[in-house]
ZAMARGU-4260 file (C-alpha; in steps of 0.2 Angstrom, whole numbers, plus 5000, padded with zeros to 4 digits):
<rodrens>
0) 5600/5298/5932 | 5618/5296/5929 | 5626/5293/5912 | 5631/5275/5907 | 5649/5271/5904
5) 5651/5263/5887 | 5665/5255/5877 | 5670/5264/5862 | 5677/5257/5846 | 5695/5259/5852
10) 5692/5251/5869 | 5691/5268/5879 | 5677/5274/5889 | 5666/5289/5889 | 5650/5293/5898
15) 5634/5293/5888 | 5620/5305/5892 | 5605/5297/5900 | 5590/5294/5888 | 5575/5305/5891
20) 5558/5297/5890 | 5553/5308/5875 | 5569/5304/5865 | 5563/5287/5858 | 5558/5294/5842
25) 5575/5302/5840 | 5583/5286/5844 | 5573/5278/5830 | 5578/5292/5818 | 5597/5290/5823
30) 5596/5271/5821 | 5588/5274/5803 | 5602/5286/5798 | 5617/5276/5805 | 5609/5260/5797
35) 5607/5268/5780 | 5625/5275/5781 | 5632/5257/5784 | 5620/5250/5771 | 5628/5261/5758
40) 5645/5256/5763 | 5641/5237/5762 | 5631/5239/5746 | 5647/5246/5738 | 5656/5230/5743
45) 5646/5218/5732 | 5637/5230/5719 | 5654/5233/5710 | 5657/5214/5707 | 5641/5213/5697
50) 5647/5227/5685 | 5665/5221/5682 | 5661/5212/5666 | 5653/5229/5659 | 5668/5239/5666
55) 5680/5227/5657 | 5671/5230/5640 | 5668/5249/5641 | 5684/5254/5650 | 5694/5243/5638
60) 5704/5236/5653 | 5710/5219/5658 | 5710/5209/5673 | 5724/5220/5681 | 5713/5235/5680
65) 5698/5226/5687 | 5708/5221/5702 | 5713/5239/5705 | 5695/5245/5704 | 5691/5233/5719
70) 5707/5234/5729 | 5709/5253/5728 | 5694/5254/5739 | 5697/5239/5750 | 5715/5244/5753
75) 5710/5261/5760 | 5696/5254/5770 | 5707/5241/5778 | 5721/5253/5782 | 5711/5268/5789
80) 5697/5258/5798 | 5706/5259/5815 | 5712/5277/5812 | 5694/5282/5808 | 5688/5275/5825
85) 5701/5286/5834 | 5697/5301/5823 | 5679/5299/5828 | 5682/5297/5846 | 5694/5312/5846
90) 5685/5325/5835 | 5667/5319/5836 | 5657/5305/5830 | 5644/5315/5822 | 5657/5326/5813
95) 5666/5311/5806 | 5650/5302/5801 | 5644/5317/5791 | 5661/5320/5784 | 5661/5302/5778
100) 5644/5304/5770 | 5650/5319/5760 | 5666/5311/5755 | 5658/5295/5750 | 5644/5303/5740
105) 5656/5315/5731 | 5668/5301/5727 | 5653/5291/5720 | 5649/5305/5709 | 5668/5305/5703
110) 5667/5287/5699 | 5651/5288/5690 | 5658/5302/5678 | 5675/5295/5677 | 5681/5297/5659
115) 5695/5284/5661 | 5701/5270/5673 | 5713/5282/5681 | 5699/5294/5687 | 5689/5279/5692
120) 5703/5273/5703 | 5705/5290/5711 | 5686/5290/5715 | 5688/5273/5723 | 5702/5279/5734
125) 5691/5293/5740 | 5677/5281/5743 | 5688/5270/5754 | 5693/5285/5764 | 5675/5290/5766
130) 5669/5273/5771 | 5683/5272/5784 | 5677/5288/5792 | 5659/5283/5791 | 5658/5265/5796
135) 5666/5266/5814 | 5658/5283/5818 | 5640/5275/5814 | 5642/5261/5826 | 5650/5273/5840
140) 5635/5285/5837 | 5623/5270/5839 | 5632/5264/5855 | 5631/5281/5863 | 5613/5283/5859
145) 5608/5267/5868 | 5616/5267/5885 | 5606/5252/5892 | 5615/5236/5887 | 5600/5226/5882
150) 5593/5240/5871 | 5611/5243/5864 | 5612/5224/5859 | 5596/5225/5850 | 5600/5241/5841
155) 5617/5234/5835 | 5609/5218/5830 | 5596/5228/5819 | 5610/5239/5813 | 5620/5224/5807
160) 5605/5216/5800 | 5599/5231/5790 | 5616/5235/5784 | 5619/5217/5779 | 5605/5218/5767
165) 5617/5229/5757 | 5628/5213/5754 | 5613/5203/5748 | 5606/5218/5737 | 5622/5222/5729
170) 5623/5208/5716 | 5605/5210/5710 | 5606/5229/5711 | 5622/5229/5701 | 5616/5218/5688
175) 5600/5228/5685 | 5609/5245/5685 | 5624/5239/5674 | 5613/5230/5662 | 5600/5244/5660
180) 5612/5259/5661 | 5630/5254/5661 | 5642/5253/5675 | 5642/5271/5680 | 5624/5269/5687
185) 5631/5258/5701 | 5639/5273/5709 | 5625/5285/5705 | 5614/5275/5716 | 5624/5282/5731
190) 5620/5300/5727 | 5601/5300/5733 | 5606/5290/5748 | 5620/5303/5753 | 5609/5318/5749
195) 5595/5312/5761 | 5607/5306/5774 | 5617/5322/5776 | 5603/5333/5781 | 5595/5319/5791
200) 5611/5317/5801 | 5612/5336/5804 | 5595/5335/5812 | 5595/5319/5821 | 5612/5315/5826
205) 5620/5322/5843 | 5638/5325/5844 | 5648/5314/5856 | 5667/5311/5858 | 5679/5303/5870
210) 5689/5317/5879 | 5703/5304/5884 | 5704/5297/5866 | 5722/5292/5862 | 5733/5303/5851
215) 5731/5299/5832 | 5745/5287/5826 | 5749/5296/5810 | 5766/5287/5807 | 5758/5270/5809
220) 5744/5275/5798 | 5755/5281/5784 | 5767/5266/5785 | 5753/5253/5785 | 5745/5261/5770
225) 5761/5262/5760 | 5767/5245/5766 | 5752/5235/5762 | 5749/5245/5746 | 5767/5241/5740
230) 5764/5223/5743 | 5747/5223/5734 | 5755/5233/5719 | 5768/5219/5717 | 5755/5205/5717
235) 5743/5214/5705 | 5756/5220/5693 | 5768/5206/5694 | 5758/5195/5681 | 5758/5209/5668
240) 5775/5217/5671 | 5785/5201/5675 | 5788/5194/5693 | 5807/5198/5691 | 5805/5215/5684
245) 5814/5229/5694 | 5798/5238/5697 | 5790/5222/5705 | 5805/5217/5715 | 5807/5235/5721
250) 5789/5235/5726 | 5791/5219/5736 | 5807/5226/5744 | 5799/5242/5749 | 5784/5232/5757
255) 5796/5222/5767 | 5805/5238/5773 | 5790/5248/5776 | 5781/5235/5786 | 5796/5231/5796
260) 5797/5250/5801 | 5779/5249/5805 | 5781/5235/5817 | 5796/5245/5825 | 5787/5261/5826
265) 5771/5253/5833 | 5781/5243/5846 | 5788/5260/5853 | 5773/5271/5853 | 5763/5274/5869
270) 5746/5274/5860 | 5749/5264/5844 | 5736/5261/5830 | 5739/5243/5832 | 5745/5237/5849
275) 5756/5222/5845 | 5755/5216/5863 | 5738/5209/5859 | 5745/5196/5848 | 5754/5188/5863
280) 5736/5181/5866 | 5737/5165/5856 | 5718/5164/5854 | 5718/5182/5847 | 5732/5178/5835
285) 5723/5162/5828 | 5706/5171/5827 | 5714/5185/5817 | 5725/5174/5806 | 5709/5164/5802
290) 5700/5181/5798 | 5713/5185/5785 | 5710/5168/5777 | 5691/5172/5777 | 5694/5189/5769
295) 5706/5181/5756 | 5695/5167/5750 | 5678/5176/5751 | 5683/5192/5743 | 5695/5184/5731
300) 5683/5171/5725 | 5668/5183/5724 | 5678/5194/5713 | 5676/5181/5699 | 5658/5176/5702
305) 5650/5187/5689 | 5664/5186/5677 | 5662/5167/5677 | 5644/5168/5673 | 5646/5182/5660
310) 5663/5178/5652 | 5662/5159/5653 | 5644/5154/5653 | 5638/5168/5642 | 5625/5175/5654
315) 5619/5193/5653 | 5625/5205/5667 | 5607/5205/5674 | 5606/5187/5675 | 5623/5185/5682
320) 5618/5197/5696 | 5604/5185/5700 | 5615/5169/5698 | 5627/5175/5712 | 5613/5179/5725
325) 5614/5161/5733 | 5631/5166/5740 | 5626/5183/5748 | 5609/5176/5754 | 5617/5161/5762
330) 5628/5174/5772 | 5614/5186/5777 | 5602/5171/5782 | 5615/5162/5792 | 5625/5176/5800
335) 5612/5181/5814 | 5613/5163/5820 | 5632/5160/5820 | 5636/5168/5836 | 5622/5158/5845
340) 5628/5142/5838 | 5646/5146/5844 | 5639/5150/5861 | 5630/5133/5861 | 5642/5121/5853
345) 5658/5130/5855 | 5670/5141/5845 | 5680/5127/5839 | 5666/5117/5832 | 5657/5131/5823
350) 5673/5140/5815 | 5681/5123/5810 | 5664/5118/5802 | 5662/5134/5794 | 5679/5135/5786
355) 5677/5117/5780 | 5660/5120/5772 | 5667/5135/5763 | 5683/5126/5758 | 5673/5112/5751
360) 5661/5124/5742 | 5676/5133/5734 | 5683/5116/5729 | 5667/5111/5721 | 5666/5127/5712
365) 5684/5124/5705 | 5676/5110/5694 | 5662/5120/5685 | 5664/5124/5667 | 5655/5132/5653
370) 5642/5118/5651 | 5638/5116/5669 | 5620/5119/5672 | 5615/5132/5685 | 5606/5119/5695
375) 5623/5111/5698 | 5631/5128/5702 | 5620/5138/5714 | 5621/5126/5729 | 5640/5127/5728
380) 5639/5146/5730 | 5626/5144/5744 | 5638/5132/5753 | 5652/5145/5752 | 5641/5159/5759
385) 5634/5148/5773 | 5652/5142/5777 | 5659/5159/5779 | 5644/5166/5788 | 5648/5153/5801
390) 5665/5160/5804 | 5663/5179/5804 | 5654/5182/5820 | 5662/5168/5830 | 5680/5174/5825
395) 5676/5192/5830 | 5669/5185/5846 | 5685/5175/5849 | 5696/5190/5846 | 5686/5200/5859
400) 5685/5186/5871 | 5704/5185/5871 | 5707/5202/5877 | 5702/5213/5892 | 5685/5221/5892
405) 5692/5238/5889 | 5701/5232/5874 | 5685/5224/5866 | 5681/5238/5854 | 5699/5238/5848
410) 5699/5220/5846 | 5683/5220/5835 | 5691/5234/5824 | 5707/5224/5822 | 5696/5209/5817
415) 5688/5219/5803 | 5704/5226/5798 | 5712/5209/5796 | 5697/5203/5786 | 5699/5218/5774
420) 5718/5215/5772 | 5714/5197/5768 | 5702/5204/5754 | 5716/5215/5747 | 5728/5200/5745
425) 5714/5188/5739 | 5709/5199/5724 | 5728/5202/5721 | 5734/5184/5722 | 5719/5175/5715
430) 5720/5187/5700 | 5738/5183/5698 | 5734/5164/5697 | 5721/5167/5684 | 5733/5178/5674
435) 5747/5166/5676 | 5736/5152/5669 | 5731/5163/5654 | 5749/5168/5650 | 5754/5150/5650
440) 5742/5146/5636 | 5727/5141/5647 | 5709/5148/5645 | 5701/5161/5657 | 5689/5147/5663
445) 5704/5136/5667 | 5712/5151/5677 | 5696/5153/5687 | 5695/5134/5691 | 5713/5136/5697
450) 5709/5152/5707 | 5694/5143/5716 | 5705/5128/5720 | 5719/5139/5727 | 5706/5148/5738
455) 5699/5131/5743 | 5716/5124/5748 | 5720/5140/5759 | 5703/5139/5767 | 5704/5120/5771
460) 5721/5122/5778 | 5715/5135/5789 | 5701/5124/5795 | 5714/5110/5799 | 5726/5122/5808
465) 5712/5131/5818 | 5704/5115/5823 | 5720/5107/5828 | 5727/5122/5838 | 5710/5123/5848
470) 5711/5105/5852 | 5729/5106/5858 | 5725/5121/5868 | 5709/5114/5875 | 5699/5128/5868
475) 5680/5125/5867
</rodrens>
């Protein structure tokens, strides 16, 4: 039987080996290994948020330090995700997956024993690099192991479902571990997972690569990291250093120059990291613009959930972890159905409804205060989670639909990248809103209210824009 041609994460093709009758158990083992790898990455997205109040106290850091703890990781994932897929295709998916496991696990150990916030940030940067290598390689390995389309769809659905449990488990696990052992424990939990995954990967994963993979876009990768990093630096540090200070103005100027050079370089490369021509497709552009908003509002607001319950309402870290669960549970429960709803009722209806729901939930959250009972808070978090869950899968699907079949994997990767870029700016900008409120004599609680309202305004504006554009272009 001939191998089946599959689409890689970068939109290129390679022949997958045929599946032997006796290889079913190996497929199950491979599915388990790749799912656990992605589970570890997604767990880290939400587990840190639950421990931020403990980090603030034990590391003697302020809001700026907490923002960097989150953004140092998210920034590297955002900027290296596409390159990680190219590296996996070019040098071997198994090799990149195992390298990502080793780096992510070692970086988690560095974070756990960090004696200062500087060491913790270094560990978070290394974690981001490891995650950017691990995540695209895990999906590419899975696709290569399931050449039959129907089986591949089921395997990827299971991969997404199991790894998505990490999002829901993060707040609870973070609350339990930080409350019982302190914040270093949230990073130590990755060590046993990594120690098990590496030998299991050596045994059960088969190497695969794409011999015709494009050349690695090193200039584009470096320019994108530096450009977005300079912009994030200005946003995060502007509140404490002063928005007109030479350092902040210099960082914004550097960001403009670096990103302009990035666009110029990408437009001239034969195999760019980010093919700018894709953005000539209006649906692709609108879908990714909306995805930036989703990352901005979702990550930017969830950064403050545990801090609200601990610092404003006086909850314990463990209780705060439980109290934030409605948001992640809403996302995990609804996400599997979002794509089906979009197929049945149309992309326009589902995405506009999701953005509207999320925006209204954030707006409602902007009016909670120290005395608001939890019975009047949990449903706001749930509405936010449900709303964003209705947007993520359809927006990715719309981005893929807007391009050719050969570019579908690349479109999916760009969609993930734009969401992560939005997350970087969400944590940075909403943090600046809170800090600005405090520096103006307001309370931390008032700053949180302002941040949630800003996130709501951006989300509702995106809902209106997306809905109107799709109506004017006769998109379903």
